[in-house]
N, C-alpha and C positions, 0 to 999 in steps of 0.2 A: 657519481657516474665517472668511470675512467675516461681519460682522453682517448680519442680515436687515434690509432697508429698513424704516424706521419704520412706513410705512403698511401693511405686511404683518404687523406684530406684533400679536397679541392682537385685541381688539375696540375699535371706536371708542368713546372715552369720551364722556360728556355734553359737548356742544359748549361749555357754559359753562365747564367746567374747562379745556378746550383754549384757549379765548379768554383765560381768566385767566392761564394759563401763558404765552401769547403776550404779554399785556400786561406781565407781569413781565419777560420777556426784553427787550421794548422799553424798559422803565424802566432796565434795565442798560445798554442802548445809549445812552440819553440821558445817563446818568451818565458813561459813558466819553467821550462827546463833550464833556461839561462839563469833565472832567479834562484832556482834550487842549487845549481852549480856555483853561483856566486856566493850563496850562503854557506855552502860546504867549504868553498875556498877561503872565505873570511875566517871561519872557525879553525881550519887547518893551518892557515898560513900566517895569521897574526902571531906576533911573538908570545911565547908562553910565559915569559918572565913578568908576571903581574898583569898581563893583558888577556888572560883567559876569559874572565868574566865579561870584559868589553867585547871580545870576539863573539861570544854567545849573544850579547845584547844586540849586536848588529846582524849576526849570521842567522839566528833563529827566525826573526821576522821575515827575512828574505826567503827562507825555506818555507815558512808558513804561507806567505803570499804565493809562492810558486806551487804550493799544494792546493790552494783554494782556486787559483785562476783557471785550471782546466775544467773544473765543475761549472764555474760561472760562464766560461766560454762555450761549453757544450750546451748549456741552457740558452745562451745567446744564439748559437747556431740553429737550434731547434725553433726558436721564436722567429728568426728570419726566414727559415725554410717554410714554416707554417704560413707566415704572412705572404710569402711569394706564391705559395700554392693556392691561397685564397684571394689573390689579387688585392691585398690590403697594403697600406703603407707599412714600411719597416718600423718596428717598435724602437723607441728611444732607449738608450742604455746609459747607465751610470758607471759602467765598467771602465771606460776610458778615464773618467775623472778619478775613480777609485785608484786605479793603477798609477796615474800620474802623481797623485798626492802621496801614496805610500812610497813610491820610489824616491820622490823628493825628500820626504821625511827621513827615510833610511839613509839617503846620501848625506843629508845634514848631520844625522846622528853619527854616521861613519866619519865625517870630517871632525866632529867634536871629539870623538874617541881618539882619532889619529893625533890631533893637535894637543889634546890633554895628555896623551902618552909621551909626547915630546917635551912637555913642560916639566 
C-alpha cells in the first residue's frame, strides 16, 4: 500500500515548525554542497606530482558523502513533517552521527595524506 501524500496526513502543524523543519533541510543541503565543493577542490588543488591518487582518496569520499546527504536529509525532512502532522514525537536519526564520523575520518585521512606527502 503506497504511503499517503504528506499534505493529506493528519493536520497542518504550526507554520513556524514547518518552516524550522524546512530551514534544517536547507542547512543539510548547504552542507552537502560544501562537501562536494571540498571534494572537487581537494582533487583539483592537491599537487599533481605524485599526489593524484591521494587527492582522489580524500576527494571522492567527500563528493560521495555530499551526494548521499541530500537524499538522507530529504527523508529526514519528510519523517519530521509527517510526525508533526500526526502530533507524534520526532523520530530519532543517525544522520548526525554518520556525518560526524565520516567528516572526522576524512579529516584524519586528509592529514595522513598531507603529512605523508611532506615526508
